C-alpha positions in Angstrom: 24.6 77.6 67.2 24.9 74.2 65.3 25.8 72.6 68.6 29.0 70.5 68.3 30.1 71.9 64.9 30.7 75.3 66.5 32.6 73.8 69.4 34.7 71.6 67.1 35.6 74.4 64.7 36.4 76.8 67.6 38.7 74.3 69.2 40.5 73.8 65.8 41.0 77.5 65.4 42.3 77.8 69.0 44.7 75.0 68.3 45.9 76.7 65.1 46.2 80.1 66.9 48.4 78.4 69.6 50.8 76.8 67.1 54.3 78.3 66.8 55.3 76.4 63.6 53.0 76.3 60.5 54.4 73.6 58.2 52.8 71.1 55.9 52.2 68.6 58.7 50.4 71.3 60.8 48.2 72.3 57.8 47.2 68.7 57.1 46.3 68.2 60.7 44.1 71.3 60.8 42.4 70.3 57.5 41.6 66.8 59.0 40.1 68.5 62.1 37.9 70.6 59.8 36.9 67.6 57.7 35.9 65.6 60.8 33.8 68.5 62.3 31.9 69.1 59.0 31.3 65.4 58.3 30.0 64.9 61.9 27.6 67.9 61.2 26.2 66.0 58.1 27.8 68.1 55.4 28.1 66.2 52.2 31.4 64.3 52.0 32.3 65.4 48.4 31.7 69.0 49.4 33.9 68.6 52.5 36.7 67.1 50.4 36.4 69.9 47.9 36.5 72.6 50.6 39.4 71.0 52.5 41.4 70.6 49.3 41.0 74.3 48.6 42.1 75.2 52.1 45.1 72.9 51.9 46.2 74.1 48.4 45.9 77.8 49.4 47.6 77.3 52.8 50.6 75.4 51.2 51.0 77.5 48.1 49.9 81.1 48.9 52.4 83.5 50.5 51.1 85.5 53.4 50.5 89.2 52.6 53.0 91.7 54.1 52.5 92.1 57.8 50.5 88.9 58.2 52.0 85.9 59.9 51.7 82.4 58.4 49.4 81.4 61.2 47.1 84.4 60.7 47.1 83.7 57.0 46.0 80.1 57.4 43.2 81.2 59.8 42.1 83.8 57.2 42.0 81.1 54.4 39.9 78.8 56.6 37.5 81.6 57.2 37.3 82.8 53.6 36.7 79.3 52.1 34.0 78.5 54.6 32.2 81.7 53.8 32.4 80.9 50.1 30.8 77.6 50.8 27.6 79.3 52.0 27.7 82.3 49.6 29.8 85.3 50.4 27.1 88.0 50.8 23.8 88.4 52.7 20.6 88.8 50.7 18.3 91.4 52.1 14.5 91.3 51.7 13.9 94.2 49.3 10.3 95.4 49.8 9.6 97.6 46.7 6.0 96.9 45.6 2.6 97.6 47.2 1.3 95.2 48.3 4.5 93.2 48.6 3.4 89.6 48.7 5.4 86.9 50.5 4.3 83.3 50.0 5.6 80.8 52.5 6.3 77.2 51.5 7.5 74.2 53.5 6.7 70.8 54.7 4.6 70.2 57.8 6.8 70.4 60.9 9.4 72.6 59.3 8.5 75.5 61.6 6.7 77.5 58.8 3.9 79.1 60.9 6.3 80.0 63.7 8.6 81.5 61.2 5.8 83.7 59.9 5.4 85.1 63.4 9.2 85.7 63.6 9.2 87.5 60.2 6.3 89.6 61.3 8.2 90.7 64.4 11.3 91.3 62.2 9.3 93.5 59.9 7.7 95.4 62.7 11.1 96.4 64.0 11.8 97.8 60.5 8.7 99.9 60.8 6.3 97.8 58.6 2.9 96.5 59.6 2.4 93.2 57.7 -0.9 91.4 57.3 -1.2 87.6 57.2 -3.5 85.3 55.2 -4.0 81.6 56.2 -4.5 79.3 53.3 -3.6 76.1 55.1 -6.8 73.9 54.9 -5.0 70.7 55.8 -3.7 71.2 59.4 -6.6 71.8 61.7 -4.7 74.0 64.2 -3.0 76.1 61.5 -5.4 79.1 61.7 -5.6 79.0 65.5 -1.8 79.0 65.8 -1.6 82.0 63.4 -4.4 83.8 65.3 -2.5 83.5 68.6 0.8 84.7 67.1 -0.7 87.6 65.2 -2.9 88.7 68.1 0.1 89.0 70.4 1.8 91.3 67.9 -1.4 93.2 66.9 -1.1 92.1 63.3 -4.2 91.7 61.0 -5.1 88.1 60.0 -7.5 86.7 57.4 -8.6 83.1 57.4 -11.7 80.9 57.6 -11.3 77.4 59.2 -14.6 76.3 57.5 -13.4 77.1 54.0 -11.4 74.2 52.5 -10.6 76.0 49.2 -7.0 77.4 49.6 -7.2 79.3 46.3 -10.4 81.0 47.3 -8.9 82.0 50.7 -5.9 83.5 48.9 -8.2 85.5 46.6 -10.3 86.8 49.5 -7.2 87.6 51.5 -5.7 89.6 48.6 -8.9 91.6 48.3 -9.2 92.3 52.0 -5.6 93.5 52.4 -5.1 95.2 49.0 -4.1 98.5 50.7 -1.5 96.8 53.0 2.2 97.3 52.3 3.1 93.7 53.0 0.9 90.5 52.8 2.3 87.2 54.1 0.6 84.0 52.9 0.8 80.8 55.0 0.3 77.6 52.9 -0.3 73.9 53.6 2.7 71.6 54.3 2.8 67.9 53.6 5.3 65.4 52.1 7.2 66.6 49.1 6.1 63.4 47.2 2.4 64.3 47.5 1.5 65.6 44.1 -1.7 67.3 45.4 0.5 69.6 47.6 2.8 70.6 44.7 -0.2 71.2 42.4 -1.8 73.4 45.1 1.4 75.4 45.5 1.4 75.9 41.7 -2.2 77.2 41.7 -1.7 79.4 44.7 1.4 80.9 43.1 -0.5 81.8 40.0 -3.2 83.5 42.0 -1.0 85.3 44.6 1.8 86.2 42.1 4.2 86.5 45.0 7.1 89.0 45.0 8.9 86.5 47.2 8.3 82.8 47.6 10.1 81.9 50.9 10.8 78.2 51.5 11.2 77.2 55.2 13.4 74.2 55.8 14.0 72.4 59.1 17.7 72.5 59.9 17.6 69.1 61.7 17.0 67.2 58.4 20.5 67.7 57.1 21.3 66.9 53.5 17.7 66.0 52.7 17.2 69.8 52.6 18.6 69.8 49.1 15.9 67.4 47.8 13.1 69.4 49.5 14.3 72.6 47.9 14.4 71.0 44.5 10.9 69.6 44.8 9.4 73.0 45.7 11.4 74.9 43.1 9.9 72.6 40.4 6.5 74.2 41.0 7.2 77.7 42.3 10.0 80.1 41.7 11.7 79.9 45.1 13.2 83.3 45.8 14.7 82.7 49.2 15.1 80.1 51.9 14.8 80.2 55.7 16.6 77.5 57.7 15.0 76.9 61.1 16.1 75.1 64.3 19.8 75.9 64.1 20.1 76.2 67.9 22.0 73.0 68.6 21.1 71.0 65.5 23.6 68.2 64.8 22.7 68.3 61.1 22.4 72.0 60.6 25.7 72.1 58.6 24.2 69.6 56.2 21.0 71.6 55.7 22.9 74.9 55.1 25.4 73.4 52.7 22.8 71.4 50.8 20.7 74.4 50.2 23.7 76.6 49.3 24.6 74.2 46.5 21.2 74.7 44.8 21.7 78.4 44.4 18.6 79.8 46.1 19.9 82.3 48.7 19.4 81.7 52.4 17.9 85.0 53.6 17.0 84.2 57.2 17.9 81.7 59.9 16.0 80.7 63.1 18.3 80.4 66.0 16.0 79.6 68.9 12.4 79.4 70.2 11.9 83.0 71.0 10.0 85.2 68.5 13.2 87.4 68.3 15.5 84.4 67.6 15.5 85.2 63.9 18.1 87.0 61.8 19.2 87.9 58.3 21.7 85.2 57.2 25.1 86.8 56.7 27.7 84.1 55.8 30.6 86.2 57.1 29.0 86.8 60.5 27.7 83.2 60.7 31.1 81.7 60.0 32.8 84.2 62.4 30.6 82.9 65.2 31.2 79.2 64.2 34.9 79.7 64.3 34.8 81.4 67.7 35.7 84.8 66.2 32.6 86.5 67.5 30.2 88.7 65.7 30.4 92.3 67.0 28.3 93.7 64.2 25.3 91.6 65.1 25.8 92.5 68.8 25.8 96.2 67.9 22.6 95.8 65.8 20.8 93.8 68.6 21.8 96.5 71.1 20.6 99.3 68.9 17.2 97.7 68.5 16.4 97.1 72.1 18.8 98.8 74.5 18.8 102.3 75.9 22.4 103.4 75.0 23.1 105.4 78.2 21.8 102.7 80.5 23.8 100.0 78.5 27.0 102.0 78.5 26.7 102.6 82.3 26.0 99.0 83.0 28.8 97.6 80.8 31.3 100.1 82.3 30.2 99.0 85.8 30.5 95.3 84.9 34.0 95.6 83.5 35.4 97.9 86.2 34.1 95.8 89.1 32.0 98.7 90.4 29.0 96.6 89.8 25.9 97.1 91.9 22.6 95.2 92.1 21.0 98.2 90.4 23.4 97.6 87.5 22.4 93.9 87.5 18.8 95.0 87.2 19.7 96.9 84.1 21.7 93.9 82.8 18.6 91.7 83.2 16.5 94.1 81.2 19.1 93.9 78.4 19.2 90.1 78.6 15.4 89.9 78.4 15.4 91.9 75.2 18.6 90.7 73.5 18.5 87.0 74.4 20.4 84.7 76.8 23.7 86.0 78.3 25.6 83.0 76.8 24.4 83.9 73.3 25.4 87.5 73.7 28.9 86.6 75.0 29.4 84.3 72.0 29.2 87.4 69.8 32.1 89.1 71.5 35.4 88.2 69.8 37.8 86.5 72.2 35.3 85.5 74.8 33.8 82.5 73.2 31.2 82.1 75.9 33.6 82.7 78.9 30.9 83.7 81.3 30.1 82.5 84.8 28.2 79.2 84.9 25.4 80.9 86.8 25.0 83.5 84.0 25.0 80.9 81.2 22.2 79.0 82.9 19.9 82.0 83.4 16.4 81.4 82.1 13.7 84.0 81.5 11.8 82.5 84.5 14.7 82.9 86.8 15.4 86.4 85.6 11.8 87.4 86.3 12.0 85.8 89.8 15.2 87.7 90.5 13.6 91.0 89.3 10.7 90.5 91.7 13.2 90.0 94.6 15.2 93.1 93.5 11.9 95.2 93.4 11.6 94.5 97.2 15.1 96.0 97.8 15.5 99.7 98.6 17.6 101.9 96.4 20.3 102.1 99.1 20.5 98.3 99.3 20.8 98.0 95.5 23.6 100.5 95.4 25.3 99.0 98.5 24.8 95.3 98.4 27.2 94.6 101.3 24.7 96.0 103.8 22.2 93.1 103.0 22.6 90.9 106.0 20.2 88.3 107.6 17.6 90.8 108.8 17.4 92.5 105.4 17.4 89.1 103.7 14.3 88.2 105.7 12.5 91.5 104.9 13.3 91.2 101.2 12.1 87.6 101.1 8.9 88.4 102.8 8.2 91.4 100.6 8.8 89.4 97.4 7.0 86.3 98.5 10.1 84.0 98.3 12.2 82.0 100.7 15.3 83.4 102.4 17.4 80.9 100.4 16.3 82.4 97.1 17.4 85.9 98.2 20.7 84.5 99.1 20.9 82.7 95.8 20.4 86.0 94.0 23.2 87.6 96.1 25.5 84.7 95.3 24.8 85.1 91.6 25.5 88.9 91.9 28.8 88.3 93.6 30.0 85.6 91.2 29.0 87.8 88.2 30.8 90.8 89.6 33.9 88.8 90.2 33.9 87.2 86.7 33.3 90.4 84.9 36.0 92.2 86.7 38.4 89.4 85.7 37.4 89.6 82.0 37.8 93.4 82.1 41.4 93.1 83.6 42.5 90.4 81.2 41.2 92.2 78.1 41.1 90.5 74.7 43.5 90.1 71.7 43.9 93.3 69.8 42.7 95.7 72.6 40.9 95.7 75.9 37.4 94.5 76.3 36.6 97.9 77.8 37.6 99.6 74.6 35.6 97.1 72.5 32.5 97.6 74.6 33.0 101.3 74.4 32.8 101.0 70.6 29.8 98.7 70.9 27.9 101.3 72.9 28.7 104.3 70.7 
């Protein structure tokens, strides 16, 4: 998340954690590292200086609480002040009226329509069945894109590509879905300087009377996010903000901090291309991950949403004990398909910081699906006793799954490397307790 910013901050915290002496020189060095990382991520310089001064003042003048070492105290200060920069608490979407109307705002290219699809999936997981109204009369493909997204999720959609009156579309959509619990309105997106766009937003807002006006901002635009938010807030009461494209953006820190300064809460963030790469923005969890401290709460929630607890516990125990079969790997792939890439999941576990075999971190959905086809050609005995898979069995499995012998061998190599790496992690454990205990808590 946020590309190099996360790496830089994680390295700074590792350096701090490894220091034996915490004096003024050490603190100033850590503060400089943080300044450099934030400025490179396009965070406003005056904001960086203000933040770093707070960290330095507290680190030099505050006495550590009883039982906390000076080093742990400085790490805590860095964490607390960075959380305060983005607002200390998450802001949930409180759906209390019927129909609850959400009006989406945002410039063209910000990821607005895709984000509507992600929010629909998020709401479905919460047990809601939202409906969508398309009022974007400017972008020719807007309705078609929404149609494809909503059809996949079996969500009701209203729109008319031949109707060029956005306000009329909004009125008709309201009438059609008056009995729905949630109605989401897509709107046009152009340049913030275009007065026509802002006038249209004002008219739509007065007709829709949204319970929530949600502004979508592209995380790659950096500090310009602040100006965008101000422009839209001048016409519509912006209730919340969604920052998209935070998966590797060099300017994501700038977008987050610029919007945070305005006061409108960031409610959601988009962290990838998949429809499930969307989460409630929780500053504490977000900063924990950026600093390499993990985010076990998010991992637990992800697991509760998609994973069969018994299968997950069995697979994790097998992975960590080294008694890891191809059958267990099959279960692991099911988890990865539902929860996201292995590297992303490992980054949520405190102490690991993405320490996962190279083969696992490079796994794509396509490769997982190919491996699953290969495994489906194996017998139960072969899956539970992989050592018996020699050349003759490799040839039979390859023929049965329609792949080359080399691809079966590649799967076996991936299996052996993963088993070895996971066994190593399980033996080493993590600070504050073994990984096995942590994963046991995770699965409860």
